[in-house]
TORKE-265776 format. One record per atom (N, C-alpha, C): x, y, z. Coordinates in nm, 4 decimals, decimal comma. Layout:
N
       px       py       pz
        X        Y        Z
...
END
This chain:
252
       px       py       pz
  -1,4208  -4,1418  -0,6216
  -1,4189  -4,2194  -0,4965
  -1,4939  -4,3501  -0,5195
  -1,4349  -4,4603  -0,4755
  -1,4991  -4,5898  -0,4924
  -1,6091  -4,6067  -0,3895
  -1,6986  -4,7055  -0,4148
  -1,8084  -4,7321  -0,3220
  -1,7549  -4,7710  -0,1857
  -1,6409  -4,8457  -0,1876
  -1,5830  -4,8909  -0,0610
  -1,5278  -4,7734   0,0171
  -1,4645  -4,6767  -0,0562
  -1,4045  -4,5622   0,0109
  -1,5110  -4,4719   0,0726
  -1,6307  -4,4667   0,0097
  -1,7355  -4,3779   0,0601
  -1,8258  -4,4424   0,1631
  -1,8104  -4,5716   0,1868
  -1,8988  -4,6420   0,2792
  -1,8648  -4,6092   0,4236
  -1,9659  -4,6156   0,5103
  -1,9466  -4,5930   0,6532
  -1,9323  -4,7276   0,7218
  -1,8264  -4,7422   0,7972
  -1,8043  -4,8682   0,8679
  -1,9018  -4,8809   0,9838
  -1,9155  -5,0031   1,0346
  -2,0059  -5,0272   1,1475
  -1,9607  -4,9495   1,2705
  -1,8263  -4,9350   1,2864
  -1,7743  -4,8594   1,4000
  -1,8127  -4,7121   1,3889
  -1,8017  -4,6569   1,2647
  -1,8374  -4,5175   1,2445
  -1,9867  -4,4953   1,2656
  -2,0668  -4,5916   1,2192
  -2,2116  -4,5802   1,2352
  -2,2495  -4,5801   1,3827
  -2,1819  -4,6669   1,4609
  -2,2095  -4,6712   1,6038
  -2,1728  -4,5411   1,6717
  -2,0594  -4,4826   1,6297
  -2,0160  -4,3560   1,6875
  -2,1146  -4,2446   1,6556
  -2,1665  -4,2444   1,5322
  -2,2635  -4,1429   1,4920
  -2,3928  -4,1564   1,5719
  -2,4357  -4,2799   1,5965
  -2,5570  -4,3024   1,6736
  -2,5399  -4,2553   1,8171
  -2,4208  -4,2819   1,8740
  -2,3946  -4,2378   2,0105
  -2,3923  -4,0861   2,0187
  -2,3391  -4,0229   1,9139
  -2,3323  -3,8771   1,9114
  -2,4710  -3,8162   1,8957
  -2,5568  -3,8832   1,8189
  -2,6901  -3,8294   1,7916
  -2,7862  -3,8517   1,9074
  -2,7610  -3,9554   1,9877
  -2,8535  -3,9905   2,0952
  -2,8792  -3,8756   2,1919
  -2,7732  -3,8080   2,2448
  -2,7996  -3,6965   2,3359
  -2,8772  -3,5847   2,2684
  -2,8488  -3,5598   2,1390
  -2,9190  -3,4543   2,0680
  -3,0664  -3,4886   2,0544
  -3,0960  -3,6158   2,0243
  -3,2344  -3,6580   2,0129
  -3,3048  -3,6475   2,1476
  -3,2323  -3,6818   2,2542
  -3,2898  -3,6722   2,3874
  -3,3203  -3,5277   2,4222
  -3,2281  -3,4354   2,3828
  -3,2502  -3,2936   2,4075
  -3,3759  -3,2455   2,3369
  -3,3959  -3,2923   2,2134
  -3,5140  -3,2527   2,1373
  -3,6398  -3,3005   2,2077
  -3,6369  -3,4261   2,2568
  -3,7521  -3,4801   2,3269
  -3,7811  -3,4008   2,4532
  -3,6757  -3,3628   2,5253
  -3,6932  -3,2860   2,6464
  -3,7494  -3,1476   2,6160
  -3,7068  -3,0880   2,5045
  -3,7552  -2,9567   2,4676
  -3,9030  -2,9598   2,4309
  -3,9547  -3,0758   2,3961
  -4,0940  -3,0866   2,3565
  -4,1874  -3,0927   2,4764
  -4,1333  -3,0975   2,5968
  -4,2145  -3,0993   2,7173
  -4,2045  -2,9647   2,7881
  -4,3119  -2,9179   2,8492
  -4,3054  -2,7925   2,9240
  -4,2122  -2,8061   3,0438
  -4,1558  -2,6965   3,0866
  -4,0731  -2,6953   3,2070
  -4,1595  -2,7358   3,3265
  -4,1038  -2,8206   3,4120
  -4,1725  -2,8710   3,5315
  -4,2872  -2,9661   3,4998
  -4,2868  -3,0230   3,3789
  -4,3905  -3,1213   3,3471
  -4,3646  -3,2498   3,4259
  -4,4660  -3,3066   3,4942
  -4,4457  -3,4274   3,5755
  -4,4132  -3,5490   3,4902
  -4,3175  -3,6281   3,5355
  -4,2694  -3,7432   3,4579
  -4,3743  -3,8524   3,4435
  -4,4704  -3,8579   3,5347
  -4,5684  -3,9668   3,5306
  -4,6970  -3,9293   3,4563
  -4,6980  -3,8135   3,3913
  -4,8159  -3,7697   3,3162
  -4,7807  -3,7602   3,1681
  -4,8619  -3,8204   3,0832
  -4,8390  -3,8153   2,9383
  -4,8762  -3,6773   2,8844
  -4,7848  -3,6175   2,8081
  -4,8123  -3,4860   2,7496
  -4,8823  -3,5046   2,6158
  -4,9978  -3,4402   2,6006
  -5,0782  -3,4551   2,4798
  -5,0809  -3,3273   2,3970
  -5,0854  -3,3456   2,2659
  -5,0994  -3,2342   2,1725
  -5,2363  -3,2330   2,1054
  -5,3147  -3,3350   2,1306
  -5,4531  -3,3423   2,0856
  -5,5241  -3,4417   2,1760
  -5,6546  -3,4352   2,1868
  -5,7257  -3,5271   2,2756
  -5,6979  -3,6736   2,2434
  -5,6898  -3,7527   2,3486
  -5,6685  -3,8962   2,3361
  -5,8050  -3,9641   2,3475
  -5,8456  -4,0362   2,2438
  -5,9803  -4,0911   2,2382
  -5,9861  -4,2302   2,3003
  -6,0754  -4,2485   2,3953
  -6,0968  -4,3809   2,4538
  -6,1588  -4,4730   2,3500
  -6,1182  -4,6002   2,3460
  -6,1793  -4,6957   2,2530
  -6,3294  -4,7126   2,2760
  -6,3764  -4,6741   2,3943
  -6,5185  -4,6900   2,4260
  -6,6060  -4,5817   2,3634
  -6,5438  -4,4759   2,3113
  -6,6222  -4,3687   2,2486
  -6,6736  -4,4175   2,1133
  -6,8043  -4,4215   2,0920
  -6,8585  -4,4707   1,9651
  -6,8203  -4,3798   1,8481
  -6,7972  -4,4402   1,7338
  -6,7615  -4,3631   1,6148
  -6,8709  -4,2641   1,5784
  -6,9954  -4,3025   1,5977
  -7,1062  -4,2131   1,5640
  -7,1077  -4,0910   1,6557
  -7,0676  -4,1098   1,7820
  -7,0620  -3,9975   1,8753
  -6,9545  -3,8981   1,8325
  -6,8396  -3,9501   1,7884
  -6,7329  -3,8629   1,7392
  -6,7775  -3,7867   1,6157
  -6,8480  -3,8546   1,5276
  -6,8942  -3,7902   1,4048
  -6,9901  -3,6761   1,4363
  -7,0821  -3,7011   1,5277
  -7,1776  -3,5972   1,5662
  -7,1063  -3,4818   1,6359
  -7,0144  -3,5153   1,7270
  -6,9399  -3,4131   1,8001
  -6,8653  -3,3209   1,7052
  -6,8042  -3,3780   1,6017
  -6,7178  -3,3023   1,5118
  -6,7888  -3,2501   1,3870
  -6,9208  -3,2552   1,3872
  -6,9988  -3,2002   1,2766
  -7,0657  -3,0708   1,3221
  -7,0292  -2,9561   1,2642
  -7,0890  -2,8284   1,3048
  -7,2404  -2,8270   1,2846
  -7,3089  -2,7647   1,3777
  -7,4535  -2,7471   1,3694
  -7,4839  -2,5980   1,3804
  -7,6109  -2,5640   1,3735
  -7,6490  -2,4236   1,3868
  -7,6051  -2,3679   1,5218
  -7,6027  -2,4547   1,6227
  -7,5664  -2,4111   1,7574
  -7,4162  -2,4051   1,7800
  -7,3394  -2,4818   1,7030
  -7,1948  -2,4902   1,7281
  -7,1077  -2,4277   1,6196
  -7,1659  -2,3942   1,5066
  -7,0865  -2,3445   1,3938
  -7,0157  -2,2133   1,4243
  -7,0670  -2,1379   1,5203
  -7,0090  -2,0071   1,5512
  -6,8914  -2,0139   1,6480
  -6,8570  -2,1325   1,6975
  -6,7428  -2,1441   1,7884
  -6,6159  -2,0955   1,7183
  -6,5246  -2,0350   1,7945
  -6,3986  -1,9868   1,7385
  -6,3211  -2,1010   1,6754
  -6,2599  -2,0724   1,5595
  -6,1866  -2,1758   1,4854
  -6,0366  -2,1466   1,4848
  -5,9579  -2,2547   1,4924
  -5,8124  -2,2445   1,4899
  -5,7567  -2,3477   1,3931
  -5,6585  -2,3073   1,3144
  -5,5907  -2,4020   1,2263
  -5,4901  -2,4816   1,3077
  -5,4440  -2,5926   1,2525
  -5,3516  -2,6802   1,3245
  -5,2231  -2,6081   1,3625
  -5,1743  -2,5208   1,2745
  -5,0473  -2,4532   1,3022
  -5,0638  -2,3303   1,3916
  -5,1852  -2,3026   1,4364
  -5,2075  -2,1878   1,5245
  -5,1837  -2,2231   1,6708
  -5,1728  -2,3524   1,7010
  -5,1516  -2,3983   1,8377
  -5,0080  -2,4442   1,8556
  -4,9471  -2,4068   1,9675
  -4,8076  -2,4429   1,9951
  -4,8007  -2,5402   2,1118
  -4,7194  -2,6428   2,0962
  -4,6979  -2,7438   2,2004
  -4,5484  -2,7711   2,2141
  -4,4906  -2,7409   2,3303
  -4,5507  -2,6728   2,4441
  -4,5889  -2,5284   2,4091
  -4,6717  -2,4700   2,4940
  -4,7199  -2,3347   2,4713
  -4,6244  -2,2339   2,5349
  -4,5598  -2,1468   2,4546
  -4,4640  -2,0515   2,5104
  -4,5292  -1,9363   2,5853
  -4,6608  -1,9250   2,5760
  -4,7313  -1,8125   2,6373
  -4,7765  -1,8404   2,7796
  -4,7534  -1,9629   2,8281
  -4,7893  -1,9979   2,9655
  -4,6729  -2,0724   3,0296
  -4,6756  -2,0817   3,1622
  -4,5667  -2,1491   3,2328
  -4,6213  -2,2168   3,3586
  -4,5851  -2,3425   3,3771
  -4,6178  -2,4130   3,5007
  -4,5295  -2,3544   3,6104
  -4,5906  -2,3090   3,7202
  -4,5129  -2,2404   3,8238
  -4,5385  -2,3021   3,9611
  -4,4334  -2,3118   4,0445
  -4,4531  -2,3559   4,1824
  -4,5212  -2,2447   4,2609
  -4,6091  -2,2812   4,3512
  -4,6830  -2,1831   4,4308
  -4,6193  -2,1750   4,5688
  -4,5351  -2,0737   4,5882
  -4,4552  -2,0624   4,7098
  -4,5153  -1,9715   4,8161
  -4,6218  -1,9004   4,7831
  -4,6858  -1,8119   4,8801
  -4,7560  -1,8964   4,9866
  -4,7175  -1,8844   5,1139
  -4,7797  -1,9674   5,2183
  -4,9291  -1,9422   5,2351
  -4,9780  -1,8281   5,1873
  -5,1204  -1,7975   5,1977
  -5,2003  -1,8506   5,0793
  -5,1309  -1,9040   4,9796
  -5,2017  -1,9579   4,8632
  -5,2679  -2,0898   4,9018
  -5,3935  -2,1115   4,8624
  -5,4622  -2,2372   4,8965
  -5,3898  -2,3625   4,8493
  -5,3094  -2,3490   4,7432
  -5,2355  -2,4648   4,6910
  -5,0856  -2,4475   4,7162
  -5,0519  -2,3875   4,8291
  -4,9114  -2,3642   4,8637
  -4,8314  -2,4937   4,8566
  -4,7150  -2,4855   4,7912
  -4,6301  -2,6024   4,7768
  -4,6622  -2,6855   4,6552
  -4,7638  -2,6460   4,5805
  -4,8025  -2,7211   4,4619
  -4,7756  -2,6350   4,3374
  -4,8575  -2,6500   4,2332
  -4,8320  -2,5814   4,1069
  -4,9561  -2,5127   4,0524
  -4,9322  -2,4102   3,9722
  -5,0381  -2,3406   3,9015
  -4,9895  -2,3101   3,7613
  -5,0686  -2,2353   3,6857
  -5,0304  -2,1968   3,5500
  -5,0341  -2,0451   3,5406
  -4,9232  -1,9861   3,4961
  -4,9115  -1,8408   3,4870
  -4,8970  -1,7961   3,3423
  -4,9401  -1,6737   3,3166
  -4,9267  -1,6148   3,1832
  -4,7836  -1,5684   3,1624
  -4,7328  -1,5861   3,0413
  -4,5994  -1,5388   3,0061
  -4,6069  -1,4181   2,9131
  -4,7287  -1,3773   2,8799
  -4,7498  -1,2575   2,7993
  -4,8802  -1,1941   2,8452
  -4,9100  -1,0762   2,7927
  -5,0339  -1,0085   2,8302
  -5,1491  -1,0625   2,7463
  -5,2448  -1,1255   2,8125
  -5,3661  -1,1718   2,7454
  -5,4751  -1,0674   2,7676
  -5,5212  -1,0067   2,6608
  -5,6263  -0,9063   2,6709
  -5,7622  -0,9744   2,6856
  -5,8642  -0,9013   2,7319
  -5,9970  -0,9613   2,7482
  -6,0453  -1,0298   2,6207
  -6,0929  -1,1520   2,6360
  -6,1441  -1,2273   2,5226
  -6,0398  -1,3039   2,4445
  -5,9108  -1,2888   2,4798
  -5,8042  -1,3599   2,4081
  -5,8085  -1,5096   2,4358
  -5,7751  -1,5884   2,3338
  -5,7571  -1,7326   2,3516
  -5,6243  -1,7569   2,4214
  -5,6222  -1,8487   2,5176
  -5,4992  -1,8801   2,5910
  -5,4423  -2,0138   2,5463
  -5,5181  -2,1208   2,5616
  -5,4737  -2,2544   2,5216
  -5,5917  -2,3503   2,5280
  -5,5803  -2,4667   2,4642
  -5,6866  -2,5671   2,4750
  -5,6722  -2,6480   2,6030
  -5,7838  -2,7054   2,6477
  -5,7807  -2,7998   2,7588
  -5,7856  -2,9393   2,6973
  -5,6767  -3,0136   2,7105
  -5,6639  -3,1424   2,6425
  -5,6521  -3,2551   2,7448
  -5,7146  -3,3658   2,7142
  -5,7071  -3,4825   2,8011
  -5,7570  -3,6058   2,7281
  -5,7964  -3,7034   2,8029
  -5,8499  -3,8279   2,7466
  -6,0010  -3,8144   2,7312
  -6,0483  -3,8193   2,6067
  -6,1919  -3,8131   2,5822
  -6,2526  -3,9499   2,6116
  -6,3586  -3,9514   2,6906
  -6,4171  -4,0792   2,7307
  -6,5681  -4,0661   2,7457
  -6,6342  -4,1782   2,7557
  -6,7772  -4,1790   2,7848
  -6,7951  -4,1695   2,9363
  -6,9177  -4,1480   2,9788
  -6,9444  -4,1404   3,1221
  -6,9887  -4,2739   3,1812
  -6,9678  -4,3804   3,1061
  -6,9968  -4,5127   3,1598
  -6,8983  -4,5437   3,2724
  -6,9426  -4,6106   3,3783
  -6,8548  -4,6387   3,4927
  -6,7237  -4,7061   3,4534
  -6,7294  -4,7984   3,3586
  -6,6082  -4,8706   3,3196
  -6,5119  -4,7859   3,2371
  -6,5569  -4,6686   3,1921
  -6,4721  -4,5817   3,1097
  -6,4357  -4,4530   3,1821
  -6,4689  -4,4462   3,3102
  -6,4489  -4,3241   3,3882
  -6,3646  -4,3528   3,5114
  -6,2738  -4,2613   3,5429
  -6,1925  -4,2727   3,6636
  -6,2659  -4,2023   3,7772
  -6,3205  -4,2760   3,8731
  -6,3990  -4,2136   3,9801
  -6,3159  -4,1260   4,0726
  -6,1846  -4,1419   4,0695
  -6,0976  -4,0643   4,1573
  -6,0377  -3,9414   4,0899
  -6,0676  -3,9227   3,9621
  -6,0086  -3,8107   3,8902
  -6,0686  -3,6776   3,9342
  -5,9835  -3,5775   3,9440
  -6,0277  -3,4420   3,9732
  -5,9950  -3,3489   3,8561
  -5,9802  -3,4090   3,7390
  -5,9469  -3,3326   3,6185
  -6,0497  -3,3572   3,5081
  -6,1651  -3,4074   3,5437
  -6,2642  -3,4510   3,4460
  -6,3604  -3,3367   3,4151
  -6,3748  -3,3019   3,2893
  -6,4604  -3,1909   3,2510
  -6,5586  -3,2363   3,1444
  -6,6819  -3,1927   3,1564
  -6,7849  -3,2307   3,0609
  -6,7538  -3,1719   2,9238
  -6,7618  -3,2543   2,8213
  -6,7387  -3,2101   2,6837
  -6,8703  -3,1892   2,6107
  -6,9590  -3,2864   2,6195
  -7,0914  -3,2755   2,5582
  -7,1876  -3,3632   2,6371
  -7,2809  -3,2993   2,7056
  -7,3728  -3,3754   2,7907
  -7,4677  -3,4622   2,7091
  -7,5131  -3,4092   2,5951
  -7,6069  -3,4860   2,5128
  -7,5431  -3,6140   2,4593
  -7,4133  -3,6055   2,4261
  -7,3416  -3,7226   2,3753
  -7,2791  -3,8045   2,4875
  -7,2927  -3,7549   2,6110
  -7,2392  -3,8253   2,7282
  -7,0875  -3,8416   2,7189
  -7,0206  -3,7334   2,6763
  -6,8753  -3,7357   2,6612
  -6,8099  -3,6375   2,7574
  -6,6927  -3,6751   2,8061
  -6,6156  -3,5897   2,8955
  -6,4682  -3,6009   2,8589
  -6,3870  -3,5154   2,9222
  -6,2435  -3,5166   2,8942
  -6,1672  -3,5106   3,0260
  -6,0772  -3,6052   3,0461
  -6,0078  -3,6215   3,1733
  -5,8575  -3,6025   3,1540
  -5,7990  -3,5087   3,2282
  -5,6557  -3,4809   3,2172
  -5,5776  -3,5311   3,3379
  -5,6318  -3,6279   3,4096
  -5,5637  -3,6784   3,5287
  -5,4321  -3,7468   3,4955
  -5,4311  -3,8293   3,3916
  -5,3121  -3,9073   3,3586
  -5,2466  -3,8646   3,2282
  -5,3141  -3,7824   3,1517
  -5,2582  -3,7320   3,0263
  -5,3278  -3,6013   2,9918
  -5,2495  -3,5042   2,9451
  -5,3089  -3,3749   2,9143
  -5,2046  -3,2749   2,8699
  -5,2371  -3,1473   2,8821
  -5,1426  -3,0409   2,8479
  -5,1335  -2,9429   2,9645
  -5,0736  -2,8269   2,9421
  -5,0498  -2,7318   3,0503
  -5,1777  -2,6874   3,1210
  -5,2905  -2,6926   3,0510
  -5,4160  -2,6436   3,1085
  -5,4580  -2,7206   3,2331
  -5,4075  -2,8422   3,2516
  -5,4450  -2,9225   3,3686
  -5,3971  -2,8582   3,4990
  -5,3068  -2,7605   3,4910
  -5,2536  -2,6965   3,6108
  -5,3303  -2,5709   3,6512
  -5,4308  -2,5343   3,5746
  -5,5067  -2,4137   3,6070
  -5,5920  -2,4378   3,7311
  -5,5838  -2,3465   3,8257
  -5,6562  -2,3582   3,9518
  -5,7876  -2,2816   3,9506
  -5,8736  -2,3147   4,0464
  -5,9966  -2,2402   4,0680
  -5,9625  -2,1083   4,1374
  -6,0418  -2,0059   4,1093
  -6,0108  -1,8723   4,1604
  -6,0411  -1,8555   4,3087
  -6,1272  -1,9388   4,3643
  -6,1725  -1,9187   4,5017
  -6,0571  -1,9251   4,6011
  -6,0519  -1,8256   4,6875
  -5,9446  -1,8167   4,7847
  -5,8205  -1,7490   4,7312
  -5,8194  -1,7161   4,6004
  -5,7035  -1,6524   4,5376
  -5,7393  -1,5141   4,4855
  -5,8543  -1,5041   4,4197
  -5,8980  -1,3782   4,3605
  -6,0482  -1,3624   4,3809
  -6,0976  -1,2418   4,3535
  -6,2403  -1,2153   4,3697
  -6,3240  -1,2819   4,2613
  -6,2626  -1,3066   4,1464
  -6,3347  -1,3654   4,0337
  -6,2346  -1,4335   3,9418
  -6,2797  -1,5247   3,8573
  -6,1877  -1,5880   3,7610
  -6,1433  -1,4881   3,6558
  -6,0231  -1,5078   3,6033
  -5,9764  -1,4234   3,4926
  -5,9764  -1,4992   3,3604
  -6,0222  -1,6245   3,3638
  -6,0285  -1,7064   3,2424
  -6,1541  -1,7926   3,2476
  -6,1942  -1,8438   3,1318
  -6,3157  -1,9240   3,1252
  -6,3050  -2,0292   3,0158
  -6,3863  -2,1331   3,0274
  -6,3918  -2,2397   2,9273
  -6,4886  -2,2009   2,8158
  -6,4487  -2,2327   2,6917
  -6,5388  -2,2166   2,5777
  -6,5120  -2,3305   2,4798
  -6,6128  -2,3650   2,4026
  -6,5942  -2,4646   2,2976
  -6,5247  -2,4001   2,1779
  -6,4390  -2,4756   2,1109
  -6,3679  -2,4255   1,9932
  -6,3638  -2,5342   1,8862
  -6,3316  -2,4935   1,7648
  -6,3049  -2,5865   1,6550
  -6,1570  -2,5808   1,6227
  -6,0947  -2,6961   1,6059
  -5,9531  -2,7032   1,5706
  -5,9386  -2,7875   1,4450
  -5,8693  -2,7318   1,3458
  -5,8423  -2,8071   1,2233
  -5,7132  -2,8845   1,2427
  -5,7206  -3,0150   1,2387
  -5,6050  -3,0997   1,2645
  -5,5139  -3,1071   1,1430
  -5,4014  -3,1760   1,1602
  -5,3063  -3,1920   1,0497
  -5,3691  -3,2654   0,9326
  -5,4708  -3,3457   0,9605
  -5,5406  -3,4185   0,8539
  -5,6465  -3,3325   0,7857
  -5,6501  -3,2031   0,8209
  -5,7453  -3,1068   0,7628
  -5,8891  -3,1370   0,8027
  -5,9048  -3,2044   0,9152
  -6,0381  -3,2315   0,9664
  -6,0655  -3,1389   1,0850
  -6,1898  -3,0988   1,0987
  -6,2269  -3,0127   1,2101
  -6,2726  -3,0970   1,3282
  -6,2190  -3,0640   1,4469
  -6,2553  -3,1346   1,5688
  -6,3011  -3,0335   1,6736
  -6,3983  -3,0728   1,7504
  -6,4489  -2,9856   1,8568
  -6,3692  -3,0103   1,9841
  -6,3032  -2,9052   2,0324
  -6,2209  -2,9126   2,1523
  -6,2758  -2,8169   2,2575
  -6,2105  -2,8155   2,3718
  -6,2395  -2,7187   2,4772
  -6,1253  -2,6176   2,4812
  -6,1579  -2,4902   2,4820
  -6,0560  -2,3863   2,4878
  -6,0683  -2,3047   2,6151
  -5,9598  -2,2389   2,6518
  -5,9599  -2,1493   2,7674
  -5,9276  -2,0090   2,7177
  -6,0137  -1,9140   2,7525
  -6,0019  -1,7758   2,7075
  -5,9959  -1,6818   2,8274
  -5,9342  -1,5666   2,8075
  -5,9431  -1,4607   2,9068
  -6,0880  -1,4138   2,9120
  -6,1390  -1,3864   3,0310
  -6,2772  -1,3392   3,0412
  -6,2898  -1,2037   2,9730
  -6,4083  -1,1723   2,9244
  -6,4322  -1,0438   2,8598
  -6,4416  -0,9339   2,9652
  -6,4459  -0,8093   2,9209
  -6,4456  -0,6965   3,0151
  -6,5714  -0,6916   3,0998
  -6,6812  -0,7443   3,0491
  -6,8067  -0,7376   3,1225
  -6,8726  -0,6018   3,1072
  -6,9979  -0,5930   3,1471
  -7,0726  -0,4676   3,1314
  -7,0116  -0,3537   3,2115
  -6,9540  -0,3860   3,3272
  -6,8963  -0,2822   3,4129
  -6,7570  -0,2414   3,3693
  -6,6945  -0,3223   3,2854
  -6,5585  -0,2923   3,2412
  -6,4537  -0,3171   3,3468
  -6,4892  -0,3901   3,4521
  -6,3976  -0,4132   3,5636
  -6,2829  -0,5063   3,5269
  -6,3009  -0,5865   3,4202
  -6,1974  -0,6841   3,3857
  -6,1186  -0,6398   3,2623
  -6,1014  -0,5115   3,2462
  -6,0398  -0,4572   3,1257
  -5,8905  -0,4867   3,1146
  -5,8263  -0,5232   3,2257
  -5,6813  -0,5464   3,2224
  -5,6434  -0,6841   3,1694
  -5,7379  -0,7767   3,1627
  -5,7044  -0,9107   3,1157
  -5,6134  -0,9824   3,2141
  -5,5161  -1,0558   3,1616
  -5,4191  -1,1283   3,2446
  -5,2799  -1,0802   3,2066
  -5,2086  -1,0246   3,3002
  -5,0757  -0,9701   3,2728
  -4,9677  -1,0766   3,2927
  -4,8491  -1,0565   3,2323
  -4,7401  -1,1536   3,2478
  -4,7090  -1,1801   3,3951
  -4,6970  -1,3054   3,4300
  -4,6671  -1,3435   3,5670
  -4,7893  -1,3726   3,6515
  -4,9076  -1,3316   3,6057
  -5,0289  -1,3558   3,6827
  -5,0765  -1,4998   3,6648
  -5,1318  -1,5555   3,7701
  -5,1843  -1,6913   3,7633
  -5,3162  -1,6930   3,6866
  -5,3314  -1,7903   3,5990
  -5,4543  -1,8081   3,5225
  -5,5526  -1,8852   3,6098
  -5,6735  -1,8307   3,6262
  -5,7711  -1,8875   3,7187
  -5,9075  -1,9001   3,6521
  -5,9732  -2,0120   3,6735
  -6,1078  -2,0345   3,6203
  -6,2021  -2,0646   3,7366
  -6,3278  -2,0861   3,7047
  -6,4240  -2,1343   3,8037
  -6,4552  -2,2796   3,7728
  -6,4410  -2,3655   3,8726
  -6,4744  -2,5066   3,8538
  -6,6244  -2,5300   3,8682
  -6,6974  -2,4293   3,9150
  -6,8409  -2,4445   3,9337
  -6,8744  -2,4827   4,0768
  -6,9919  -2,4426   4,1205
  -7,0332  -2,4694   4,2588
  -7,0450  -2,6184   4,2875
  -7,0795  -2,6962   4,1845
  -7,0941  -2,8398   4,2045
  -6,9658  -2,9044   4,2504
  -6,8544  -2,8547   4,1993
  -6,7255  -2,9112   4,2398
  -6,7022  -2,8900   4,3883
  -6,7281  -2,7683   4,4347
  -6,7007  -2,7382   4,5750
  -6,7997  -2,8071   4,6678
  -6,9207  -2,8283   4,6201
  -7,0171  -2,9040   4,6995
  -6,9682  -3,0464   4,7195
  -6,9103  -3,1044   4,6131
  -6,8570  -3,2407   4,6221
  -6,7368  -3,2475   4,7150
  -6,6607  -3,1369   4,7226
  -6,5351  -3,1394   4,7974
  -6,5508  -3,1033   4,9442
  -6,6683  -3,0588   4,9884
  -6,6806  -2,9995   5,1213
  -6,6419  -3,0956   5,2340
  -6,6625  -3,2249   5,2126
  -6,6295  -3,3213   5,3173
  -6,4818  -3,3574   5,3194
  -6,4041  -3,3069   5,2222
  -6,2632  -3,3424   5,2137
  -6,1723  -3,2297   5,2609
  -6,2286  -3,1179   5,2996
  -6,1452  -3,0056   5,3399
  -6,0617  -3,0446   5,4614
  -5,9346  -3,0107   5,4563
  -5,8447  -3,0467   5,5653
  -5,7922  -2,9238   5,6384
  -5,8216  -2,8058   5,5860
  -5,7765  -2,6826   5,6495
  -5,8966  -2,5887   5,6625
  -5,9683  -2,5898   5,7736
  -6,0914  -2,5135   5,7890
  -6,0765  -2,3645   5,7622
  -5,9571  -2,3082   5,7821
  -5,9386  -2,1651   5,7620
  -5,9193  -2,1294   5,6155
  -5,9045  -2,2298   5,5313
  -5,8852  -2,2056   5,3890
  -6,0101  -2,2470   5,3125
  -6,0214  -2,1969   5,1935
  -6,1373  -2,2283   5,1110
  -6,1131  -2,3485   5,0214
  -5,9936  -2,4042   5,0269
  -5,9589  -2,5144   4,9377
  -5,9157  -2,6359   5,0172
  -5,9356  -2,7550   4,9646
  -5,8669  -2,8723   5,0177
  -5,7240  -2,8711   4,9670
  -5,6388  -2,9534   5,0264
  -5,4998  -2,9595   4,9835
  -5,4872  -3,0294   4,8494
  -5,3974  -2,9783   4,7634
  -5,3729  -3,0418   4,6349
  -5,2571  -3,1395   4,6458
  -5,2609  -3,2438   4,5673
  -5,1470  -3,3326   4,5573
  -5,0500  -3,2730   4,4561
  -4,9257  -3,3162   4,4569
  -4,8245  -3,2567   4,3706
  -4,8660  -3,2616   4,2245
  -4,8440  -3,1500   4,1572
  -4,8782  -3,1341   4,0159
  -5,0280  -3,1481   3,9935
  -5,1056  -3,1374   4,1002
  -5,2481  -3,1619   4,0841
  -5,3327  -3,0373   4,0727
  -5,4539  -3,0534   4,0277
  -5,5547  -2,9501   4,0227
  -5,6740  -2,9949   4,1039
  -5,7620  -2,9033   4,1324
  -5,8831  -2,9360   4,2039
  -5,9968  -2,9390   4,1036
  -6,0309  -3,0560   4,0585
  -6,1362  -3,0662   3,9588
  -6,2104  -3,1989   3,9777
  -6,3402  -3,1934   3,9733
  -6,4166  -3,3180   3,9769
  -6,5394  -3,3038   3,8884
  -6,5399  -3,3731   3,7794
  -6,6550  -3,3822   3,6902
  -6,7260  -3,2489   3,6741
  -6,6514  -3,1467   3,6394
  -6,7122  -3,0159   3,6198
  -6,8062  -3,0215   3,5006
  -6,9277  -2,9764   3,5189
  -7,0267  -2,9789   3,4116
  -7,0409  -2,8391   3,3549
  -7,0107  -2,8260   3,2286
  -7,0226  -2,6958   3,1632
  -7,1619  -2,6809   3,1047
  -7,2112  -2,5602   3,1002
  -7,3412  -2,5341   3,0393
  -7,3290  -2,5328   2,8875
END
């Protein structure tokens, strides 16, 4: 076959591109969780604010005697989107976030199991680097003055609700973790785990498929929100679409 006979004409190339475009679009769509909001950037690793000092990142990502024992995960151990959870509409009229969204388990998470990381924009707590209206901001390291905000970019964990008004206690909790990135570097992230059984063994069932994943935002969050309650008979203020109830939660 001659070079001319084997060449692809411009018309054929255009046809191939048109044929591939829908397939590429399908792939892009498959990379987003079902019901993911169009105006929120989906993240697979924390997005670092330019205001975060390089030295702060170095200290954060360097294990110490106090942090070396955090659970470790390799880069290929995390799935994005996560098939083990699902963003779900909350249709129960008695639910504090009725008409909005939550995050449900798609498999049985036993006590102490890792569920997923909490990912967002890592930023400093300086006023110019912080969104004062965000309700998705969680403390990452108080000593380094770093936090992580999932208001405008994050992963499925941003849909997890507080347990108050839904259950007697949270079935999940925040913990620090180490994640080995594709560059083979270890980074300190925030993880969400099923709560342990406890001394009484009351939480031995973990989280079953279909159950909503619930954490505690801390008393400080609810103290901040008390003046915004719009439904006195409920324990929660109203959520905006695709929103969570979170305000600068400080972890110990």
